[in-house]
N, C-alpha and C positions, 0 to 999 in steps of 0.2 A: 504493499500499499504506500502511496506517495504522502509523505509527512514533512511538515515544516517543523524542525527540531526545536527552534526557538519557541514557536507558537505553543508546541505541545508541552515544553518545559515550563512555560508560564502558566499554562492550564494545570499542570501537575503541582506547581507551587500553591495555586490557589486551592487545589484539591486537598492538599497536605493541611492547610489551615482549617478547611472545612471539616476534615476528619478529626483533627485534634479536638475541636469543639465537642465531639461526640465520643471521644476515646481517652483523652487525658483525664488523669484523676483530679480531685478538687485541689485548689491552690495554684493551678498553672497559669501563666501569664502569656498572652499573645500581643505581638506588635506587628502591624502590617503598614507598609510604606509603598508609595508608587510616585516618588517624585524626588528631585535632587535635595540634598546630598546622599540620601540613603538608597536611591534607586528603587527597584521593584524587589524589595527584600521582604522576607517574612521571617519572624523571630518566634520561637516558642522557648519558654522558660518553665521547666517543671523540676523544681528542686528536689522532689523525691525520686527523681529517676537519673541518678548521676552515674550509670554504669560505665566501665572502661570500654564497653564495646559499643560501637557507633550505632548498630541496629537497635539497641536497647536503651540508648541514651536519648531522651527526647529534649535535651537542651540543645537547640540546633538554631542556626542561621541558614536559610535557604536563598541562594542567590542564582541569578541566570546571567552570569558575567556581570557586566556594568550596566545592564539593562535598566532603563528608567532614570539613568543619570547618577549612579553610584560613583562617589568620589573617595579619594583615600581618607579624608577627614570623616566623611559619613561612615565608612567602614569603620574607623577607629571608635566612632560613637556607638556603633552597634556592638561592638566588643565590650564597651563599658557597661552595657545594660546587664551583662552577667555578673561583672564585678559588684555592680550596685545590688544585684539580687543574691549575692553570697554564693554564687555557683562556681565551683572551681574547675569543673571539667565540662566542655562542650565541644560540639563539632560544627564545621562549616561544610555544607552540602552545596556544590557548585555544579549546576546544569549549564548546557550549551548556552552561550550569549556572546556579546560583543566584548572585545578586549579582555579575554580570558588571561592573557599573559600579565595584564596589570593586576588583576585579582590574585594570581599566583604570587606575584611579587609582594604584594601587601601582606599575604598570609605568612610568607617566608619571613618577612621583617618582623612580623608580630610573634614569631616562634612557633608557628603551626608547622606540622609535617602531614603529608598526604598518606593515607592508608593505601600503600601500594600492594599489599598481600592479597587483597580481596577487591573484585570488581563489583559495581552496583549497577548492573544493566537495566534499562528500561525497554521493554518489548511491546510490539503492537501487532494487531491483525484486524481485518475486516470481520464484522459479526458472522454473516453468512451461516453455512451449514455447521453445526458442532460435529467433532470427530466421534466415530462409533467406539465405545469403549465396552470391553468385556469385563465384568466384574460381579461378584456375588453379593455385593453391598447395595443397600437401598439409600438413595439421595432424597432428603426431604427438606422443604423450607422450614425454617427454625423460627419460632415466635417467643414472645415474652412468657407465654404460659409454658412452652417447653423448657425455657431457661429456669422458670420457678420449679418445675418439676424435677429438673436435673441438679438443682442446687445441693452441694455436698457430694455429689457422685463424681464430680470432675474437678481435679486439681486447678484451682483459679490461677496459679502462677503460670500456667501453660496457655491460657486464653483470656487475659484480663482485657485487652482491647475489644475483643469478640463480644464478651460478656457485658461490658459497659455500653456497647452500641447497639445491642439487640432492641429492636423496635424504633430506632432512630429513622426519621424521614430520609428517603433516598438510599437506604441501605437494606439489602435483602441478604439474610443469612441462610445458611445451608449446613446440614449436618449429614454425614454418612454414617449409617447404622448397619450393624450386623445383628439382625433381628430388632431388639429394642435396646442394644448396647451401642452407645456413640463411640465411633473410632476415628472420626475425622471431622473437620469443619473448614468453612470457608465463606467469604463475603463478596457480593457484588455491590458496588457503588455506583448509583446513576448521578453523574455530575457533568453539568453543562453539556457538552457534545460527546463525552466519552463514557463508556462503561469500564469500571476499574475492577480488576480482579485482585483481591488482597486477603491478608489474614488466613493463610493456608496453614493447617496444622494437622497432623495424623499422630495418633498414639504409637509409640515406638513399636510395641508388640504387634501392630496391625499394619505395618508398612509393606509395600510390595504386594499389595492386594488390589490395587487400582483405584483407592480412594480419591486420591487427587485428580487422577486423569477424569473420573467420573465426575467430581465436583466441578472441574473446569468446563467439561462438556455441558453440564446442567447450567452453569453461569452463562455460557455463550448463548444457550437456548433461551435463557430468561431475558438477556440483553437484547436479542432480536426481537422478542415479543414485546419489550418496552420501546422499541424503535430505535435502538442505538445501533449505529453502523461501524463505529470505531471502538475496538477494545484495546486496553492497555493493561500491563501488569508489570511488576518489579520483582527482583529477587536478588540473591547474593550468588556470585560466581562459584563459591565453594559448595553451594547447596546444589550438587550435580543432579539429584533426582528432580528438584523443583524446576531447575532450568530445563532439563531433558523433557518433562511433562508439557512445559509450555511450548517448546519447540515441536514436539509431536502434534500438539494442537493448532500448530500453524502460526504461532507468535514468532515474530523476527526481531532480532536486537536493532534498535535504532541508536542508542548512545549509552555510554557510561557516565554516571554522576561521579565526580571527584569529591572525595570526603577527607577533610583535614581535621586533625586532632589538636587541640589547645594544650595538651599535655603529652607530647609524643614520647616522653621518658617514662 
């Protein structure tokens, strides 16, 4: 599919802000900018989520290069937001945009280092026909009533964002079941012009049973029914099964986000 990477990156930045409102715990702070000196930047400050792992630390600055008029002074003031909030470790996520080298220079001067051992690909495909999947699992849409019924049966640490967002407008949740036992979960977000596939999780003991392939296919089918023609997903390069499942379903990599750590030591 033909895609304008900058336009998609800016859509994904807005999507992240939209999802954070539905998924982050109480006490988180959002800052959204769309003019100089801050450019088109989105900042999430979540003091209770300061993991050393970028994918689990939601203290983040999201940039699309210098899009929107980001300057070096504006960038420095974005960093100061975390000092003011008492957050010691955070990450800068840089998607395709203008003057990428300028942003990389500001990051290096501020002591950030890029996470080079893992890539963060964004993939897309047209909605179209979902792939045919063979599995003995049943895929069902998941409701607030289902969440209440399963309370205590699933380890919350494995799916907090999924649990917090059940019932949110624009988000459809799915669960893979072995009879009545939940073994996998995933979400489809309907946002602006894209359907976004996210929050994929499978219980370790039930992997290699086709749960995620079936959940991908069901979400493609749902997106088409909702009238969405462009589908997007993201993963980590070292999650080979996740990346492989998306590629099998027709998703193609468009770009990698660059992720920078404020405390590379």
